[in-house]
Phi, psi and omega in degrees: 000117181278143174301326183263042181236159177296322181299322179289324179295336174274325182291315188298311180301323179295320179293315179298319179297315180291313184295323183264354180253335181283157173303151186303324184291341179262352190298311184291325175297319178295316180295326178294314178298317179298320180294321178292323176297316179302312182287319182294342178297336177286306180193112186299335181296324180285345173297323177297322178294317178299316181293321180295315178300317179299315182296317180298314182290326177298312180296317180301315180295320178299315182292322178296315182293327184276345187262145173255357180275123180298321181293319180293319178299318180294323180298317180286330173296315179294328176299315180295307182297315182297315181295320178295318181289326177295314179300311181297316182295318182291308186286330186257327192239355185303303183299323181298311183289326178295313179296318180295320178296319179296320179295320179296316178297323177297321178295331180272006179082019180240082184303138179220144178261111183291138178258093182259158184247355184051052184292132177281133181277118176295131183298138175077005187297325180293329182282309187284332176292319178295320181293314182292321179295321179297323179300313181296320178298318179295321176296318179298321180285351183081015181272344179219144169282152175288131181286135184277320186279111182299323182300316180295320179293316179299322178294320180298322179288318188263005186309113198296328180301328184244012188290315192263344178209029173078187005295158178281088187292147172274136183298329179295337179263325186274314186301314180301326179291320178292325180290330178289330178057038182279149178268154183288145173277169178300323179296319182288329174297318178296317178297316181298314179295321179296317178296320181295317180297315178297318180296315178295324178297316178299317184288305190278317187271346180241295186298311184292329178287335177276337189305313182299320180291320177298314179300316182298316184287317182285340179287325182229064184296329181292344181262002187259150172285166178300322180296318179292324177294321176295320177300316180298319180295314178299314183295322179291321178303319180285320181300310185292327177291312179298320182293309187281316178291329175297316176301314182298320177297317179296315180300316179294321179295314177300318181294325176298324179293342177260004178082017182238130181259118175271157180291152172292138179251346180218141175225069177047062187296331182283001171261010179289152180256005176198163176292328175302314178291324178306316182283351169277347186243342183257131177043059189301323182294325177284315183297322177288327176297311180299323178295311189281329187248359179226300185298310181293315176300330176291344182127345178055230180251028189268351189233044176095164188297312187292324176294325177296315179297320178298315182295322176298314182294315179299317180298315182286328175296316178292322175299323176294315180294330176304327184287337181174159182273073180203141180295340178297324179289327177295317177298317177303313178296322178296321176299314180293323175299319178295316177304312184295320180295316179296317179298320179293321178298323183268359181075023180271147176098353177281156180299137181220156176301143184298320182077158181228166177095172184295319182296317180295318178297318178297321178296317178297318180296317180296317179295323179294316179296317179297316180298317179299318182288327174295317177295320181294321176302315180293328180298335179300317178291324179298320185272329184294144182289331181218165177293317175303322178295321178295320180292323174299318179299311181295320178298319178295323177298317185289342179293331173068030181258140180056049181298332180296347180292352181302324174070182186272347190303310181296330181286325175294315179296320178296321178296321178297318177296318181296327178298333176272315189285320185298312176299322178294320180296314183290326182270339185074016182231131174285345182258022185301327183290340177284351179266358177290155175302150185302327182284348172262315184297316184298308178293331178297306181290324178296319179295320178295318179296320178296317179297322179296322178294320183288320187255352180280181176105349181281338180053047176291125181300149174290139185302319187282359175294335181281356183254000000 
């Protein structure tokens, strides 16, 4: 069920009516059923997989919390991690690794016929497995108590606003809110509606309008001029940000209407002055997950410079592979790992005084522009279907012919994003537009709603649903 679909517009009012109208003791049970209906609308068979994963991790956490034996605790931790990785590995990576192995044997002169299953990827599997696995790890570390009520835990895993594309909520932040079963205040309803309108505007009025041109350029890169290839790269950078941050805004807005506050997943990443800062602002729930459950356990920055660079690279390579079963995502992660390692080597990305004056402003602007272009370069591999296609794309860019073909579209779309991001960046609030005078705020939101009615209806899937 897409947020930008008619079915969701019918589903949401019924859920809000039930969740906020039923007695408190029935609320979480109702939300759990609603979340399962939301997820089962894609394919009811994968609902069974979600319930099975939830049950295994619930039992594992209970056993870890109840046991004083280190060996027993480790066995149940490995049961949780192993079962999640097996599920994720089979549904997401089986065909990829089989094909890659066959290709490698072919290169070595050992022809092999790959036995693939054409496995269908369950929507949201990367998000809910990471969330559930993190919970068990936190219980093992003693950072969280094991939740007793299975219904509350199952709801936290399946909570529909963030189920299929995040944010990857931490149980320590989400579970207490669900257990309180509080209803939203008038202020939170206003915040929720405001976030939803901004999120839909990013998705429908920016990302979806750019999608056809991005598809056209990336489908036939060898037939495009350098200017059109540059246009495609810029447009995809804006499209994926509008699409994914728009989803996160909508998810947070819907959750506010239910009285639950989800974590911010984006903080104006294209205004970053380094790739290090970019990853503090882009897909925050994933970047902090990778930091806490992968980078730090690998050793983080505690064992010398070269081990730090290795840990950064491994973390970003795995982060790239998390996005999809394709070597293009691995290259994308490797580029970001290289960026982070070089920045750490040069001391870039550390907190620095803001500085004043024209020179300081020019320096910040130059660093921001450079960071955006480094991220955009990596996005080419993220979007291209294969590595040869990405190399064709880069080769066409470097030819430098007909650069003027880039046209005004990416700059108009970029300006639209900045109109949203700059006020949020300067105020530090995603709800800054709700602080405008009513005579400014009312026509602003009314105009956005009218534009959504006029340009909506295409139901373009969110990009991150495939991950």
